[in-house]
C-alpha positions as CSV (number, residue, x, y, z in Angstrom):
1,M,38.7,-46.3,220.5
2,G,35.9,-46.9,218.1
3,K,35.4,-50.7,216.9
4,K,37.2,-51.5,213.8
5,F,35.8,-53.2,210.8
6,F,37.1,-54.8,207.5
7,V,35.7,-54.4,203.9
8,S,37.3,-56.2,200.9
9,D,36.2,-56.4,197.3
10,C,36.3,-60.1,196.2
11,E,37.7,-60.2,192.7
12,G,41.4,-59.1,193.1
13,P,41.9,-59.2,197.0
14,I,40.6,-62.7,197.6
15,S,40.2,-64.3,194.4
16,I,41.9,-64.5,190.6
17,N,38.5,-64.7,189.2
18,D,36.9,-62.0,187.2
19,N,33.6,-64.6,186.8
20,A,31.7,-62.5,184.6
21,F,34.8,-62.5,182.2
22,E,34.8,-66.2,182.7
23,L,31.0,-66.9,182.0
24,S,31.2,-64.4,178.6
25,G,33.9,-66.9,178.1
26,H,31.6,-69.9,178.7
27,F,28.5,-69.0,177.5
28,I,28.8,-66.3,174.4
29,E,30.3,-66.9,171.2
30,N,33.6,-64.8,171.2
31,G,32.6,-64.1,174.6
32,E,36.0,-63.1,176.3
33,K,36.8,-60.3,173.6
34,F,33.2,-59.2,173.8
35,F,33.3,-58.9,177.4
36,E,36.8,-57.1,177.0
37,I,34.7,-54.5,174.4
38,V,32.0,-53.6,176.7
39,S,34.2,-53.3,179.8
40,R,36.4,-50.8,178.3
41,Y,33.2,-49.1,176.9
42,D,31.9,-49.3,180.7
43,D,35.2,-47.5,181.8
44,V,34.5,-44.6,179.3
45,L,30.9,-44.2,180.5
46,A,31.9,-44.2,184.2
47,D,35.4,-42.6,184.2
48,V,36.0,-40.3,181.5
49,L,32.2,-39.1,180.5
50,K,31.0,-39.6,184.1
51,R,27.7,-40.4,182.6
52,T,25.1,-38.9,185.0
53,G,23.2,-42.4,186.9
54,Y,26.1,-44.5,185.3
55,N,28.1,-46.8,187.8
56,A,31.4,-48.3,187.2
57,G,31.0,-51.9,187.2
58,S,27.7,-51.8,185.2
59,T,29.3,-54.2,182.4
60,L,27.4,-56.8,184.5
61,K,24.1,-55.4,183.8
62,L,24.9,-54.9,179.8
63,I,26.2,-58.4,179.2
64,V,22.9,-59.9,180.9
65,P,20.8,-60.1,177.8
66,F,23.5,-61.9,175.7
67,L,24.4,-64.5,178.6
68,K,20.2,-65.1,178.1
69,A,20.5,-65.3,174.3
70,Y,23.4,-68.0,174.7
71,G,21.4,-70.3,177.3
72,A,22.5,-69.0,180.2
73,T,20.2,-69.6,183.8
74,N,20.3,-69.5,187.5
75,K,21.6,-72.9,187.4
76,N,24.3,-73.2,185.0
77,I,25.8,-70.0,186.5
78,I,25.6,-71.5,189.8
79,D,27.4,-74.4,188.2
80,F,30.2,-72.8,186.6
81,S,30.8,-71.0,189.4
82,I,31.0,-73.2,192.1
83,E,33.5,-75.2,189.7
84,N,35.5,-72.2,189.1
85,V,36.4,-70.2,192.1
86,H,40.0,-69.9,192.1
87,L,41.5,-68.3,195.4
88,I,44.3,-66.0,195.8
89,P,47.0,-68.2,198.0
90,G,46.0,-67.7,201.6
91,A,42.6,-66.0,201.1
92,E,40.7,-68.6,202.7
93,E,42.7,-68.4,206.2
94,T,42.7,-64.8,205.7
95,L,39.2,-64.2,205.4
96,K,38.9,-66.7,208.6
97,F,41.4,-64.8,210.4
98,V,39.9,-61.1,209.7
99,N,36.5,-62.6,210.4
100,S,37.6,-63.7,213.9
101,I,39.0,-60.3,214.9
102,M,36.5,-57.6,213.7
103,P,33.3,-57.5,211.9
104,S,34.3,-58.4,208.2
105,F,32.9,-57.8,204.9
106,I,33.0,-58.5,201.4
107,V,31.2,-55.7,199.0
108,S,31.7,-57.0,195.4
109,T,30.3,-56.0,192.0
110,S,30.4,-59.7,191.3
111,Y,27.3,-61.8,190.5
112,D,25.7,-63.2,194.0
113,H,25.7,-66.8,192.1
114,Y,29.5,-66.6,192.6
115,I,29.8,-64.9,195.8
116,L,27.4,-67.8,197.1
117,A,30.0,-70.1,195.6
118,L,33.3,-68.5,197.1
119,C,31.4,-68.3,200.8
120,N,30.6,-71.9,200.4
121,K,34.3,-72.6,199.4
122,T,35.7,-70.3,202.3
123,G,33.2,-70.6,205.0
124,F,32.8,-66.6,204.7
125,P,29.3,-65.9,206.2
126,Y,27.2,-64.8,203.0
127,D,25.2,-62.7,205.2
128,N,28.1,-60.3,205.5
129,T,28.3,-59.9,201.7
130,Y,26.9,-57.1,199.1
131,S,27.0,-58.3,195.5
132,T,25.0,-57.8,192.2
133,K,21.5,-59.7,192.1
134,L,20.8,-61.5,189.4
135,D,17.9,-63.6,188.2
136,M,18.1,-64.9,184.7
137,D,15.4,-67.2,184.9
138,Y,13.0,-63.9,185.4
139,K,12.3,-63.1,181.8
140,D,12.0,-65.8,178.9
141,I,13.7,-64.8,175.8
142,E,12.0,-65.1,172.5
143,P,13.5,-66.7,169.3
144,K,13.3,-63.5,167.2
145,E,15.4,-61.7,170.2
146,I,17.8,-64.6,170.7
147,E,19.1,-63.9,166.9
148,L,18.6,-59.8,167.1
149,I,21.0,-60.3,170.5
150,R,23.5,-62.6,168.5
151,E,23.5,-60.2,165.7
152,Y,24.4,-57.2,168.1
153,R,27.4,-59.6,169.6
154,K,28.6,-60.1,166.2
155,A,28.3,-55.8,165.5
156,I,30.1,-55.2,168.5
157,V,33.0,-57.3,168.3
158,D,33.6,-56.4,164.7
159,N,33.0,-52.8,164.8
160,P,33.7,-51.8,168.6
161,E,33.3,-48.4,168.0
162,F,31.5,-46.3,171.2
163,E,28.7,-44.7,169.1
164,L,27.5,-48.2,168.2
165,L,27.8,-49.6,171.4
166,D,25.7,-46.7,172.6
167,K,23.0,-47.6,170.1
168,I,22.7,-50.8,170.7
169,F,22.9,-50.6,174.7
170,W,20.6,-47.3,175.0
171,K,18.0,-47.6,171.7
172,R,18.1,-51.1,170.6
173,I,18.1,-53.5,173.5
174,P,15.6,-51.3,175.3
175,E,13.0,-51.9,172.4
176,L,13.2,-55.4,172.9
177,K,11.5,-57.6,175.8
178,V,14.8,-58.8,176.9
179,A,15.5,-55.5,178.4
180,A,13.4,-56.2,181.3
181,L,16.0,-58.8,182.2
182,M,18.6,-56.2,182.4
183,D,16.5,-53.4,183.6
184,I,16.6,-55.6,186.8
185,V,20.5,-55.8,187.5
186,K,21.6,-53.1,189.8
187,P,25.5,-53.5,189.8
188,T,27.1,-53.0,193.3
189,G,30.0,-51.3,192.0
190,G,31.8,-47.7,192.8
191,E,28.5,-45.6,194.1
192,G,26.9,-48.6,194.9
193,K,30.1,-50.2,196.9
194,K,30.2,-47.1,198.6
195,E,26.4,-47.1,199.8
196,A,27.4,-50.8,200.8
197,V,30.0,-49.5,203.2
198,Q,27.4,-46.9,204.4
199,D,24.7,-49.6,205.0
200,I,27.3,-51.6,207.0
201,I,28.1,-48.9,209.3
202,S,24.3,-48.2,209.7
203,R,23.5,-51.4,210.5
204,Y,26.2,-52.1,212.8
205,K,26.5,-48.6,214.6
206,L,30.2,-48.5,213.5
207,K,31.9,-45.5,212.4
208,A,33.5,-44.4,209.1
209,K,37.1,-43.7,210.7
210,D,37.2,-47.2,212.2
211,L,36.8,-48.3,208.4
212,F,39.8,-50.8,206.5
213,Y,38.7,-51.0,202.8
214,I,40.6,-52.7,200.2
215,G,40.3,-52.9,196.8
216,D,41.7,-53.2,193.3
217,S,39.8,-51.6,190.4
218,I,37.6,-48.8,189.0
219,T,34.8,-50.1,191.0
220,D,36.5,-49.4,194.2
221,V,37.2,-45.7,193.6
222,Q,34.3,-44.3,195.4
223,P,34.5,-46.6,198.7
224,L,38.4,-46.5,198.9
225,R,38.1,-42.7,198.6
226,F,35.3,-42.8,201.6
227,A,37.7,-44.5,203.8
228,N,40.1,-41.9,202.7
229,D,37.9,-39.1,203.7
230,N,36.9,-40.4,207.0
231,G,40.4,-41.2,208.2
232,G,40.1,-45.0,207.7
233,I,42.6,-47.1,205.6
234,S,42.4,-47.8,202.0
235,V,44.4,-50.3,200.6
236,S,45.1,-51.6,196.9
237,F,45.8,-54.8,196.5
238,N,47.3,-55.7,193.0
239,G,45.4,-52.6,192.1
240,N,44.8,-50.8,188.4
241,E,45.5,-47.3,188.0
242,Y,42.0,-46.6,188.8
243,A,42.5,-48.0,192.7
244,L,45.7,-46.7,193.1
245,K,44.9,-43.3,192.2
246,E,42.5,-43.4,195.2
247,A,44.5,-45.7,197.8
248,E,47.1,-44.4,200.3
249,I,48.6,-47.7,200.5
250,A,49.6,-50.1,197.4
251,V,50.4,-54.2,198.0
252,M,52.1,-56.1,195.7
253,A,51.5,-59.8,196.7
254,E,51.5,-63.2,195.3
255,N,49.6,-64.3,198.8
256,T,47.3,-62.3,201.0
257,T,48.7,-63.1,204.4
258,I,50.0,-58.9,204.3
259,T,46.3,-58.3,204.7
260,S,45.8,-60.2,207.7
261,V,49.2,-58.7,209.1
262,L,47.5,-54.7,208.1
263,A,44.3,-55.9,209.4
264,D,45.9,-57.1,212.7
265,I,47.7,-53.6,213.3
266,F,45.0,-51.7,212.3
267,N,42.5,-53.7,214.7
268,R,44.7,-53.5,217.6
269,Y,46.8,-50.2,217.3
270,G,44.9,-47.9,214.5
271,T,45.5,-45.9,211.6
272,D,48.9,-44.3,213.1
273,N,50.5,-47.7,213.4
274,V,49.9,-49.0,210.1
275,F,51.6,-46.2,208.2
276,E,54.6,-46.2,210.6
277,F,54.6,-49.9,209.9
278,V,54.5,-49.7,206.5
279,V,57.6,-47.1,206.6
280,S,59.5,-49.5,208.4
281,Y,58.6,-52.5,206.2
282,N,60.3,-50.2,203.4
283,E,63.4,-50.0,205.2
284,D,64.1,-53.1,206.3
285,P,61.0,-55.9,206.1
286,K,62.3,-58.3,208.2
287,K,63.0,-56.0,211.2
288,A,59.3,-54.7,210.5
289,L,57.9,-58.0,210.8
290,E,59.8,-59.0,214.2
291,S,58.1,-55.3,215.9
292,R,56.0,-55.4,218.3
293,F,52.8,-54.4,216.4
294,V,53.3,-57.6,214.2
295,N,51.4,-61.0,215.3
296,Q,54.5,-63.5,215.2
297,S,52.3,-66.3,213.8
298,L,51.2,-64.0,210.7
299,A,54.6,-62.9,210.2
300,N,56.3,-66.5,210.4
301,K,53.8,-67.1,207.3
302,L,54.7,-64.1,205.2
303,M,58.6,-65.1,205.9
304,V,58.3,-68.5,204.3
305,S,57.3,-67.0,200.8
306,Q,58.4,-63.8,198.7
307,L,57.8,-61.2,200.5
308,P,55.0,-58.5,199.2
309,Q,55.9,-54.8,198.6
310,V,53.9,-52.9,200.5
311,K,54.3,-49.1,199.9
312,I,52.6,-45.5,201.2
313,I,51.1,-43.9,198.1
314,T,52.7,-40.3,196.9
315,C,52.3,-38.0,193.9
316,H,56.0,-38.4,193.5
317,D,56.0,-42.2,193.1
318,I,52.4,-43.1,192.1
319,E,53.1,-43.8,188.2
320,S,56.2,-45.7,189.1
321,I,53.6,-47.9,191.4
322,I,51.4,-47.8,188.6
323,D,53.3,-49.6,186.5
324,K,54.7,-52.2,188.8
325,S,51.3,-53.1,190.2
326,S,49.7,-53.6,186.8
327,K,52.3,-56.3,185.8
328,F,51.9,-57.6,189.2
329,R,48.3,-57.6,188.5
330,K,48.7,-59.2,184.9
331,K,51.4,-61.7,186.0
332,L,49.0,-63.4,189.1
333,R,45.6,-63.1,187.1
334,G,46.5,-63.5,183.5
335,E,46.9,-60.7,180.7
336,S,43.4,-60.4,180.0
337,I,41.3,-60.3,183.5
338,G,44.6,-58.1,184.9
339,G,44.4,-55.8,181.9
340,L,40.6,-55.0,182.5
341,G,39.6,-52.5,184.4
């Protein structure tokens, strides 16, 4: 049996945040609406049009000139992120636990400023993370370009048509000097996350079949699929339709302790026993938690709160699971963040 390893997305399975959405709301005029429009545009490019060379999560690239035009700097992004890390209940304990039993990593589309803040809060090793590198101070922005970028923001919010966004992001902004700031941002999403997982495998001499991957959104499609294709474990934690269509196991939970339970079973007993546990859990949760596969200390923590829903995803019930998980996601993270791709 090979050495098992754990890889988690950050926002969703670990934290309630969508840091880029929150940064947009904090710095940019009408920024939450602006971000939602750009995020939907991103989903279309990545999932519908499948534009060549375009990765899910590139919203974090597209919004950079707008953050710059409204005064965002490395320092004030770091300060904002430190003050606004909001964890899913149990997340700090889960990160410490999984990191104590097997090699553990965070692979996130979030900006590195936020991941550093989260690591400082939880004690998770920052060296075991992958994220989107951002240097807001790399390039200054001229006053005339500030005015233009702010005009583009207003145009996008007032008239969020696909053709207009395409024109602004791929014709107008590339003509500006501030485009150099956007050009250096390489979002860690979609294929980028899969490449991060492959880098982990290469660096630590691990095997793909020993991967436990947990995610929740469109940026997790490729690594979830990679885990599936290679005999690992793929888990959606309060996921949306994009994640659920690729994952094998759906978790709907208000607390991350169930992540610890599944990861522990995977580490000690392997893939088959994880599925055996999930099947028995659906039949009788309390009995399943008393089985020999389950760490009883973790089971006791799980029993004191509302028991999570854990299901094996099949073609027969996926639509029902998508509906339940999407509602749960919005309840836990809020309508705006929960509705993002």
